DSSP file (Angstrom, degrees, kcal/mol; ACC not computed):
  #  RESIDUE AA STRUCTURE BP1 BP2  ACC     N-H-->O    O-->H-N    N-H-->O    O-->H-N    TCO  KAPPA ALPHA  PHI   PSI    X-CA   Y-CA   Z-CA
    1    1 A X              0   0    0      0, 0.0     2,-0.1     0, 0.0     0, 0.0   0.000 360.0 360.0 360.0 151.1  -10.5    2.8  -47.3
    2    2 A X     >  -     0   0    0      1,-0.1     4,-1.8     4,-0.0     5,-0.2  -0.418 360.0-115.7 -83.7 162.5  -10.8   -0.7  -46.3
    3    3 A X  H  > S+     0   0    0      1,-0.2     4,-2.4     2,-0.2     5,-0.2   0.830 114.5  59.1 -65.6 -32.9  -13.1   -2.0  -43.6
    4    4 A X  H  > S+     0   0    0      2,-0.2     4,-2.4     1,-0.2    -1,-0.2   0.918 105.5  47.8 -63.0 -45.1  -10.1   -3.1  -41.5
    5    5 A X  H  > S+     0   0    0      2,-0.2     4,-2.4     1,-0.2    -2,-0.2   0.900 112.0  49.7 -65.0 -41.9   -8.6    0.5  -41.4
    6    6 A X  H  X S+     0   0    0     -4,-1.8     4,-2.3     2,-0.2    -1,-0.2   0.917 111.5  48.4 -64.4 -42.6  -12.0    2.0  -40.4
    7    7 A X  H  X S+     0   0    0     -4,-2.4     4,-2.6     1,-0.2     5,-0.2   0.926 111.4  50.4 -63.3 -43.5  -12.4   -0.6  -37.6
    8    8 A X  H  X S+     0   0    0     -4,-2.4     4,-2.5     1,-0.2    -2,-0.2   0.914 110.8  49.2 -59.8 -44.1   -8.9    0.1  -36.4
    9    9 A X  H  X S+     0   0    0     -4,-2.4     4,-2.4     2,-0.2    -1,-0.2   0.895 111.7  48.9 -64.1 -39.7   -9.6    3.9  -36.3
   10   10 A X  H  X S+     0   0    0     -4,-2.3     4,-2.3     2,-0.2    -2,-0.2   0.916 112.2  47.6 -66.5 -43.4  -12.9    3.4  -34.5
   11   11 A X  H  X S+     0   0    0     -4,-2.6     4,-2.2     2,-0.2    -2,-0.2   0.926 113.3  48.5 -63.0 -45.1  -11.3    1.2  -31.8
   12   12 A X  H  X S+     0   0    0     -4,-2.5     4,-2.4    -5,-0.2    -2,-0.2   0.914 111.9  48.9 -61.5 -44.5   -8.4    3.6  -31.4
   13   13 A X  H  X S+     0   0    0     -4,-2.4     4,-2.1     1,-0.2    -1,-0.2   0.892 111.1  49.9 -64.9 -39.9  -10.7    6.6  -31.0
   14   14 A X  H  X S+     0   0    0     -4,-2.3     4,-2.3     2,-0.2    -1,-0.2   0.894 111.0  49.0 -67.6 -38.2  -12.9    4.8  -28.5
   15   15 A X  H  X S+     0   0    0     -4,-2.2     4,-2.4     2,-0.2    -2,-0.2   0.921 110.9  51.1 -64.6 -43.2   -9.9    3.8  -26.4
   16   16 A X  H  X S+     0   0    0     -4,-2.4     4,-1.0     1,-0.2    -2,-0.2   0.896 111.6  46.9 -61.1 -41.0   -8.6    7.3  -26.5
   17   17 A X  H  X S+     0   0    0     -4,-2.1     4,-0.8     1,-0.2     3,-0.4   0.915 113.0  48.3 -68.5 -42.8  -11.9    8.7  -25.4
   18   18 A X  H >< S+     0   0    0     -4,-2.3     3,-0.7     1,-0.2    -2,-0.2   0.896 108.7  53.6 -66.1 -40.2  -12.3    6.2  -22.5
   19   19 A X  H 3< S+     0   0    0     -4,-2.4    -1,-0.2     1,-0.2    -2,-0.2   0.747 106.7  53.3 -69.4 -22.4   -8.8    6.8  -21.3
   20   20 A X  H >< S+     0   0    0     -4,-1.0     3,-0.7    -3,-0.4    -1,-0.2   0.672  91.0  96.6 -83.1 -19.0   -9.4   10.6  -21.0
   21   21 A X  T << S+     0   0    0     -4,-0.8    -3,-0.0    -3,-0.7    -4,-0.0  -0.333  76.2  29.6 -72.6 154.1  -12.6   10.1  -18.9
   22   22 A X  T 3  S+     0   0    0      1,-0.1    -1,-0.2    -2,-0.0    -2,-0.0   0.667  76.5 119.7  77.4  17.4  -12.5   10.4  -15.1
   23   23 A X    <   +     0   0    0     -3,-0.7     3,-0.1     3,-0.0    -1,-0.1   0.007  43.5 125.6-101.5  28.9   -9.7   12.9  -14.9
   24   24 A X  S    S-     0   0    0      1,-0.2     2,-0.1     0, 0.0    -3,-0.0  -0.050  71.9 -64.0 -75.7-176.9  -11.8   15.5  -13.2
   25   25 A X        -     0   0    0      1,-0.1     2,-0.5     0, 0.0    -1,-0.2  -0.398  46.9-136.0 -69.5 145.3  -11.1   17.3   -9.9
   26   26 A X        -     0   0    0     -3,-0.1    -1,-0.1    -2,-0.1    -3,-0.0  -0.901  18.6-129.9-106.0 129.6  -11.0   15.1   -6.8
   27   27 A X     >  -     0   0    0     -2,-0.5     4,-2.4     1,-0.1     5,-0.2  -0.232  25.0-106.7 -72.5 166.5  -12.8   16.5   -3.7
   28   28 A X  H  > S+     0   0    0      1,-0.2     4,-2.2     2,-0.2     5,-0.2   0.871 120.1  51.3 -62.0 -38.6  -11.2   16.7   -0.3
   29   29 A X  H  > S+     0   0    0      2,-0.2     4,-2.1     1,-0.2    -1,-0.2   0.899 110.2  49.0 -66.6 -39.8  -13.3   13.8    1.0
   30   30 A X  H  > S+     0   0    0      2,-0.2     4,-2.2     1,-0.2    -2,-0.2   0.907 111.1  49.9 -66.7 -40.8  -12.4   11.6   -1.9
   31   31 A X  H  X S+     0   0    0     -4,-2.4     4,-1.8     1,-0.2    -2,-0.2   0.899 110.9  49.6 -65.2 -39.0   -8.6   12.4   -1.5
   32   32 A X  H  X S+     0   0    0     -4,-2.2     4,-1.0     1,-0.2    -1,-0.2   0.888 110.0  51.1 -65.7 -38.9   -8.8   11.6    2.2
   33   33 A X  H  X S+     0   0    0     -4,-2.1     4,-0.6     1,-0.2     3,-0.4   0.883 107.4  52.9 -65.6 -38.7  -10.6    8.3    1.4
   34   34 A X  H >< S+     0   0    0     -4,-2.2     3,-1.0     1,-0.2    -1,-0.2   0.896 105.4  54.8 -63.4 -40.2   -7.8    7.4   -1.2
   35   35 A X  H 3< S+     0   0    0     -4,-1.8    -1,-0.2     1,-0.2    80,-0.2   0.765 104.3  55.4 -65.1 -25.1   -5.1    8.0    1.5
   36   36 A X  H 3< S+     0   0    0     -4,-1.0    -1,-0.2    -3,-0.4    -2,-0.2   0.644  88.6  98.5 -82.8 -14.0   -6.9    5.5    3.8
   37   37 A X  S << S-     0   0    0     -3,-1.0    78,-0.3    -4,-0.6    76,-0.1  -0.426  86.0-101.2 -74.3 145.9   -6.8    2.6    1.2
   38   38 A X        -     0   0    0     76,-0.2     2,-0.4    -2,-0.1    76,-0.2  -0.355  42.0-151.4 -59.0 147.2   -4.1   -0.1    1.3
   39   39 A X  E     -A  113   0A   0     74,-2.4    74,-2.9    -3,-0.1     2,-0.5  -0.985  14.8-125.4-131.8 134.9   -1.4    0.6   -1.2
   40   40 A X  E     +A  112   0A   0     -2,-0.4    72,-0.2    72,-0.2     3,-0.1  -0.670  33.6 169.3 -75.3 120.7    0.9   -1.8   -3.1
   41   41 A X  E     -     0   0A   0     70,-2.5    18,-3.0    -2,-0.5     2,-0.3   0.591  53.7 -43.6-111.7 -13.9    4.4   -0.6   -2.4
   42   42 A X  E     -AB 111  58A   0     69,-1.3    69,-2.8    16,-0.3     2,-0.3  -0.974  53.9 -92.1 176.7-163.3    6.6   -3.4   -3.8
   43   43 A X  E     -AB 110  57A   0     14,-1.8    14,-3.0    -2,-0.3     2,-0.5  -0.989  38.4-102.0-141.7 145.9    7.3   -7.1   -4.1
   44   44 A X  E     + B   0  56A   0     65,-2.8    64,-2.6    -2,-0.3    12,-0.2  -0.579  39.2 175.6 -69.9 118.6    9.4   -9.6   -2.1
   45   45 A X  E     +     0   0A   0     10,-2.8     2,-0.3    -2,-0.5    -1,-0.2   0.765  60.6   2.9 -99.5 -29.5   12.5  -10.1   -4.2
   46   46 A X  E     - B   0  55A   0      9,-1.3     9,-2.6    60,-0.1     2,-0.4  -0.993  58.2-144.2-156.2 155.4   14.5  -12.4   -1.9
   47   47 A X  E     - B   0  54A   0     -2,-0.3     2,-0.5     7,-0.2     7,-0.2  -0.973   5.1-169.7-124.1 133.5   14.2  -14.2    1.4
   48   48 A X  E >>> + B   0  53A   0      5,-2.7     5,-1.7    -2,-0.4     3,-1.1  -0.726  15.1 170.4-120.6  77.8   17.0  -14.7    3.9
   49   49 A X  T 345S+     0   0    0     -2,-0.5     3,-0.2     1,-0.3    -1,-0.1   0.805  72.0  62.1 -62.1 -33.8   15.4  -17.2    6.3
   50   50 A X  T 345S+     0   0    0      1,-0.2    -1,-0.3    -3,-0.1    -2,-0.0   0.797 116.3  32.1 -64.1 -27.7   18.6  -17.9    8.2
   51   51 A X  T <45S-     0   0    0     -3,-1.1    -1,-0.2     2,-0.2    -2,-0.2   0.454 110.4-119.9-109.3  -3.6   18.8  -14.3    9.3
   52   52 A X  T  <5S+     0   0    0     -4,-1.1    46,-1.1     1,-0.2     2,-0.3   0.811  72.4 103.7  74.3  33.0   15.0  -13.6    9.4
   53   53 A X  E   < -BC  48  97A   0     -5,-1.7    -5,-2.7    44,-0.2     2,-0.3  -0.958  49.2-152.7-141.5 165.0   14.7  -10.9    6.9
   54   54 A X  E     -BC  47  96A   0     42,-2.8    42,-2.0    -2,-0.3     2,-0.5  -0.852  18.0-124.9-126.6 163.7   13.5  -10.3    3.4
   55   55 A X  E     -BC  46  95A   0     -9,-2.6   -10,-2.8    -2,-0.3    -9,-1.3  -0.953  21.1-155.7-110.8 133.6   14.3   -7.8    0.7
   56   56 A X  E     -BC  44  94A   0     38,-3.1    38,-2.4    -2,-0.5     2,-0.7  -0.916   8.1-145.7-108.3 128.4   11.5   -5.7   -0.9
   57   57 A X  E     -BC  43  93A   0    -14,-3.0   -14,-1.8    -2,-0.5    36,-0.2  -0.873  28.2-134.0 -92.7 116.1   11.9   -4.3   -4.4
   58   58 A X  E     -B   42   0A   0     34,-3.2     2,-0.4    -2,-0.7   -16,-0.3  -0.421   7.4-138.4 -73.4 141.0   10.0   -1.0   -4.2
   59   59 A X        +     0   0    0    -18,-3.0    -1,-0.0    -2,-0.1     0, 0.0  -0.786  66.6   8.9 -91.4 141.5    7.5    0.1   -6.9
   60   60 A X  S    S-     0   0    0     -2,-0.4     2,-0.1   -18,-0.0    -2,-0.0   0.067  93.5 -59.0  82.2 169.8    7.6    3.7   -8.0
   61   61 A X  S    S+     0   0    0      3,-0.0    -2,-0.1     0, 0.0     2,-0.0  -0.299  88.6  33.3 -83.4 169.2   10.0    6.6   -7.2
   62   62 A X  S    S-     0   0    0     -2,-0.1     2,-0.1     2,-0.0     3,-0.1  -0.251  95.6 -32.1  87.3-171.2   10.9    8.1   -3.9
   63   63 A X  S    S-     0   0    0      1,-0.1     2,-0.2    -2,-0.0     3,-0.1  -0.325  72.7 -85.5 -81.8 164.4   11.3    6.6   -0.4
   64   64 A X        -     0   0    0      1,-0.1    -1,-0.1    -2,-0.1    -2,-0.0  -0.535  56.1-105.9 -68.4 133.1    9.3    3.7    1.0
   65   65 A X        -     0   0    0     -2,-0.2     2,-0.2    -3,-0.1     3,-0.1  -0.254  38.6-158.8 -61.4 149.9    6.1    5.1    2.4
   66   66 A X        +     0   0    0      1,-0.1     3,-0.1    -3,-0.1    -1,-0.1  -0.714  56.1  63.9-121.1 173.4    5.8    5.2    6.2
   67   67 A X  S    S+     0   0    0      1,-0.3    49,-1.6    -2,-0.2     2,-0.3   0.841  86.2  81.5  84.4  35.8    3.0    5.4    8.7
   68   68 A X  E    S-D  115   0A   0     47,-0.2     2,-0.5    -3,-0.1    -1,-0.3  -0.932  79.1 -92.4-155.9 179.0    1.3    2.1    8.1
   69   69 A X  E     -D  114   0A   0     45,-2.8    45,-3.0    -2,-0.3     2,-0.3  -0.886  40.7-147.6-101.6 130.9    1.2   -1.6    8.7
   70   70 A X  E     +DE 113  83A   0     13,-0.6    13,-1.6    -2,-0.5     2,-0.3  -0.749  19.4 172.4-104.7 146.0    3.0   -3.8    6.2
   71   71 A X  E     -DE 112  82A   0     41,-1.9    41,-2.9    -2,-0.3     2,-0.6  -0.992  28.2-136.8-147.5 151.0    2.2   -7.3    5.0
   72   72 A X  E     -DE 111  81A   0      9,-2.8     9,-2.2    -2,-0.3     2,-0.4  -0.949  32.4-171.6-105.6 121.9    3.4   -9.6    2.3
   73   73 A X  E     -DE 110  80A   0     37,-3.1    37,-2.5    -2,-0.6     7,-0.2  -0.894  22.7-116.4-122.3 145.8    0.5  -11.2    0.5
   74   74 A X    >   -     0   0    0      5,-2.5     3,-1.3    -2,-0.4    35,-0.1  -0.331  34.9-107.9 -71.9 161.3    0.2  -14.0   -2.0
   75   75 A X  T 3  S+     0   0    0      1,-0.3    -1,-0.1     2,-0.1    34,-0.0   0.816 121.0  49.6 -61.1 -33.2   -1.1  -13.2   -5.4
   76   76 A X  T 3  S-     0   0    0      1,-0.0    -1,-0.3     3,-0.0    -2,-0.0   0.540 109.0-124.8 -86.2  -5.4   -4.4  -15.1   -4.7
   77   77 A X  S <  S+     0   0    0     -3,-1.3    -2,-0.1     2,-0.2     3,-0.0   0.528  80.6 113.0  80.2   6.0   -4.8  -13.3   -1.4
   78   78 A X  S    S+     0   0    0      1,-0.1     2,-0.4    -5,-0.0    -1,-0.1   0.707  71.8  48.2 -84.2 -20.3   -5.0  -16.5    0.7
   79   79 A X        +     0   0    0      2,-0.0    -5,-2.5    -5,-0.0     2,-0.4  -0.975  60.6 171.9-127.9 133.7   -1.8  -16.0    2.6
   80   80 A X  E     -E   73   0A   0     -2,-0.4     2,-0.4    -7,-0.2    -7,-0.2  -0.999   9.2-169.4-140.5 139.4   -0.5  -12.9    4.4
   81   81 A X  E     -E   72   0A   0     -9,-2.2    -9,-2.8    -2,-0.4     2,-0.2  -0.997  25.9-122.5-129.0 130.0    2.5  -12.4    6.6
   82   82 A X  E     -E   71   0A   0     -2,-0.4    17,-0.7   -11,-0.2     2,-0.3  -0.506  32.8-170.5 -67.9 134.7    3.2   -9.3    8.7
   83   83 A X  E     -EF  70  98A   0    -13,-1.6   -13,-0.6    -2,-0.2     2,-0.4  -0.909  15.0-149.7-127.6 158.0    6.5   -7.7    7.9
   84   84 A X  E     - F   0  97A   0     13,-2.7    13,-2.7    -2,-0.3   -15,-0.1  -0.898  16.7-136.7-132.9 100.3    8.4   -4.9    9.6
   85   85 A X  E     - F   0  96A   0     -2,-0.4    11,-0.3    11,-0.3   -15,-0.0  -0.300   8.6-156.1 -58.1 137.6   10.6   -2.6    7.5
   86   86 A X  E     -     0   0A   0      9,-2.0    -1,-0.1     2,-0.2    10,-0.1   0.619  35.2-115.1 -92.2 -14.5   13.9   -1.9    9.2
   87   87 A X  E    S+     0   0A   0      8,-0.6     2,-0.3     1,-0.4     9,-0.1   0.258  76.3 126.1  95.4 -12.2   14.8    1.3    7.5
   88   88 A X  E     +     0   0A   0      7,-0.2     7,-2.3     2,-0.0    -1,-0.4  -0.637  34.6 165.2 -80.7 136.0   17.9   -0.2    5.8
   89   89 A X  E     - F   0  94A   0     -2,-0.3     2,-0.3     5,-0.2     5,-0.2  -0.993  33.8-164.0-151.0 157.4   17.9    0.3    2.0
   90   90 A X  E >  S- F   0  93A   0      3,-2.8     3,-1.7    -2,-0.3     2,-0.3  -0.847  72.2 -56.2-140.9  99.5   20.0    0.1   -1.1
   91   91 A X  T 3  S-     0   0    0     -2,-0.3    -1,-0.0     1,-0.3   -33,-0.0  -0.514 124.0 -11.5  65.5-124.1   18.4    1.9   -4.0
   92   92 A X  T 3  S+     0   0    0     -2,-0.3   -34,-3.2    -3,-0.1     2,-0.5   0.340 118.9  94.1 -89.5   5.6   15.0    0.4   -4.6
   93   93 A X  E <   -CF  57  90A   0     -3,-1.7    -3,-2.8   -36,-0.2     2,-0.4  -0.872  53.1-175.3-106.4 132.0   15.6   -2.5   -2.3
   94   94 A X  E     -CF  56  89A   0    -38,-2.4   -38,-3.1    -2,-0.5     2,-0.2  -0.967  20.0-129.3-127.8 138.9   14.5   -2.3    1.4
   95   95 A X  E     +C   55   0A   0     -7,-2.3    -9,-2.0    -2,-0.4    -8,-0.6  -0.606  27.0 178.9 -85.6 147.0   15.1   -4.8    4.2
   96   96 A X  E     -CF  54  85A   0    -42,-2.0   -42,-2.8   -11,-0.3   -11,-0.3  -0.987  19.5-137.5-147.8 139.9   12.2   -6.0    6.4
   97   97 A X  E     -CF  53  84A   0    -13,-2.7   -13,-2.7    -2,-0.3     2,-0.3  -0.492  19.2-166.8 -87.1 163.9   12.0   -8.4    9.3
   98   98 A X  E     - F   0  83A   0    -46,-1.1     2,-0.7   -15,-0.2   -15,-0.2  -0.982  28.2-111.4-147.3 153.8    9.2  -10.9    9.7
   99   99 A X    >   -     0   0    0    -17,-0.7     3,-1.6    -2,-0.3     4,-0.4  -0.792  23.4-155.8 -87.1 112.6    8.0  -13.2   12.5
  100  100 A X  G >  S+     0   0    0     -2,-0.7     3,-1.2     1,-0.3    -1,-0.2   0.800  90.4  62.3 -63.7 -28.6    8.9  -16.7   11.4
  101  101 A X  G 3  S+     0   0    0      1,-0.3    -1,-0.3    -3,-0.1     3,-0.1   0.715 101.7  53.1 -72.2 -16.7    6.2  -18.2   13.7
  102  102 A X  G <  S-     0   0    0     -3,-1.6    -1,-0.3     1,-0.4    -2,-0.2   0.491 127.0 -84.1 -90.7  -4.6    3.5  -16.3   11.7
  103  103 A X    <   -     0   0    0     -3,-1.2     2,-0.5    -4,-0.4    -1,-0.4  -0.455  40.1 -90.5 120.7 164.9    4.8  -17.7    8.4
  104  104 A X        -     0   0    0     -2,-0.2    -4,-0.1    -3,-0.1   -57,-0.0  -0.957  36.2-125.2-116.0 127.1    7.5  -17.0    5.9
  105  105 A X        -     0   0    0     -2,-0.5     2,-0.3   -23,-0.1   -32,-0.0  -0.222  25.6-134.2 -63.0 161.0    6.9  -14.7    2.9
  106  106 A X    >   -     0   0    0    -60,-0.0     3,-2.2   -59,-0.0   -62,-0.2  -0.869  26.5 -91.2-117.4 153.1    7.6  -16.1   -0.5
  107  107 A X  T 3  S+     0   0    0     -2,-0.3   -62,-0.2     1,-0.3     3,-0.1  -0.405 115.6  30.1 -59.8 132.7    9.5  -14.5   -3.5
  108  108 A X  T 3  S+     0   0    0    -64,-2.6    -1,-0.3     1,-0.4   -63,-0.1   0.239  83.7 139.7  98.3 -12.5    6.9  -12.7   -5.6
  109  109 A X    <   -     0   0    0     -3,-2.2   -65,-2.8   -65,-0.1    -1,-0.4  -0.385  56.8-115.8 -62.6 144.4    4.5  -11.9   -2.8
  110  110 A X  E     -AD  43  73A   0    -37,-2.5   -37,-3.1   -67,-0.2     2,-0.6  -0.655  21.1-138.3 -84.0 135.4    3.1   -8.4   -3.1
  111  111 A X  E     -AD  42  72A   0    -69,-2.8   -70,-2.5    -2,-0.3   -69,-1.3  -0.859  23.9-171.8 -98.0 124.8    4.0   -6.0   -0.3
  112  112 A X  E     -AD  40  71A   0    -41,-2.9   -41,-1.9    -2,-0.6     2,-0.6  -0.945  14.7-154.1-121.1 135.4    1.1   -3.9    0.9
  113  113 A X  E     -AD  39  70A   0    -74,-2.9   -74,-2.4    -2,-0.4     2,-0.6  -0.948   7.9-163.2-109.8 120.7    1.0   -0.9    3.3
  114  114 A X  E     - D   0  69A   0    -45,-3.0   -45,-2.8    -2,-0.6   -76,-0.2  -0.910  24.1-124.7-102.1 117.2   -2.2   -0.3    5.1
  115  115 A X  E     - D   0  68A   0     -2,-0.6     2,-0.6   -78,-0.3   -47,-0.2  -0.235  19.0-122.7 -60.3 149.0   -2.4    3.2    6.6
  116  116 A X        -     0   0    0    -49,-1.6     2,-0.4     0, 0.0    -1,-0.1  -0.832  21.5-134.6 -93.2 124.4   -3.0    3.5   10.3
  117  117 A X        -     0   0    0     -2,-0.6     2,-0.3   -81,-0.1   -49,-0.0  -0.670  22.7-161.2 -80.3 129.7   -6.1    5.6   11.1
  118  118 A X        -     0   0    0     -2,-0.4     2,-0.2     1,-0.0    -1,-0.0  -0.848  17.3-117.9-112.3 148.6   -5.4    8.1   13.8
  119  119 A X        -     0   0    0     -2,-0.3     2,-0.1     1,-0.1    -1,-0.0  -0.536  29.8-119.4 -80.3 148.0   -8.0    9.9   15.9
  120  120 A X     >  -     0   0    0     -2,-0.2     4,-1.6     1,-0.1     3,-0.3  -0.403  29.9-103.1 -81.2 168.2   -8.1   13.6   15.8
  121  121 A X  H  > S+     0   0    0      1,-0.2     4,-2.3     2,-0.2     5,-0.2   0.819 118.1  58.4 -65.0 -32.3   -7.5   15.7   18.9
  122  122 A X  H  > S+     0   0    0      1,-0.2     4,-2.0     2,-0.2    -1,-0.2   0.915 106.2  48.4 -62.3 -43.4  -11.2   16.5   19.4
  123  123 A X  H  > S+     0   0    0     -3,-0.3     4,-1.3     1,-0.2    -1,-0.2   0.883 110.9  51.1 -64.8 -38.7  -12.1   12.8   19.6
  124  124 A X  H  X S+     0   0    0     -4,-1.6     4,-0.9     1,-0.2    -1,-0.2   0.906 108.8  51.2 -65.3 -42.1   -9.3   12.2   22.1
  125  125 A X  H >< S+     0   0    0     -4,-2.3     3,-0.7     1,-0.2    -1,-0.2   0.889 107.7  52.4 -63.6 -39.2  -10.5   15.1   24.3
  126  126 A X  H 3< S+     0   0    0     -4,-2.0    -1,-0.2     1,-0.2    -2,-0.2   0.813 105.2  56.0 -66.5 -28.8  -14.0   13.7   24.4
  127  127 A X  H 3< S+     0   0    0     -4,-1.3     2,-0.3    -3,-0.2    -1,-0.2   0.698  90.2  89.3 -77.6 -19.1  -12.7   10.4   25.5
  128  128 A X  S << S-     0   0    0     -4,-0.9     2,-0.1    -3,-0.7     3,-0.0  -0.586  84.4-116.2 -80.5 138.6  -10.9   11.8   28.5
  129  129 A X        -     0   0    0     -2,-0.3     3,-0.1     1,-0.1    -1,-0.1  -0.463  12.8-141.9 -72.2 146.0  -13.0   12.1   31.8
  130  130 A X  S    S+     0   0    0      1,-0.2     2,-0.4    -2,-0.1    -1,-0.1   0.915  85.2  20.9 -74.6 -43.3  -13.6   15.6   33.1
  131  131 A X        -     0   0    0     -3,-0.0     2,-0.5     3,-0.0    -1,-0.2  -0.986  66.3-154.1-129.2 136.1  -13.2   14.7   36.7
  132  132 A X    >   -     0   0    0     -2,-0.4     3,-1.8     3,-0.1     0, 0.0  -0.935  32.0-114.7-106.9 128.4  -11.5   11.8   38.3
  133  133 A X  T 3  S+     0   0    0     -2,-0.5     3,-0.1     1,-0.2    -2,-0.0  -0.310  99.6  28.9 -62.9 142.5  -12.9   10.8   41.7
  134  134 A X  T 3  S+     0   0    0      1,-0.3     2,-0.4     2,-0.0    -1,-0.2   0.220 101.8  96.1  93.2 -15.4  -10.4   11.3   44.5
  135  135 A X    <         0   0    0     -3,-1.8    -1,-0.3     1,-0.1    -3,-0.1  -0.889 360.0 360.0-109.6 141.2   -8.5   14.1   42.8
  136  136 A X              0   0    0     -2,-0.4    -1,-0.1    -3,-0.1    -3,-0.0   0.367 360.0 360.0-126.5 360.0   -9.3   17.8   43.4
């Protein structure tokens, strides 16, 4: 065999081994941490400045994720505009409003959903006062 074939086989085998690594079980804490991370959900595909909305082309299958704060960010990360999905959609395209005074998203901006952290019921109960003066 030639040296070129052997090198190709070694490179292919090493890539195959590396791509198989890290597919172990994920603990509950790690899964919860992943859910808290911001997630790329799509890209701004068109802007309708006269009507104050944009169209987002969704990445991946299923419905647009809910339960978070959305922003359209430039590829370099220097510019971000808050956007508000309206719930209107046509296939993989979803409408979202934006506040023009905060800036206008650009075509190609990445749409990111940052999950909202909610307090659990125990924390809420601890925050409530036990007795309020004047009430019996």
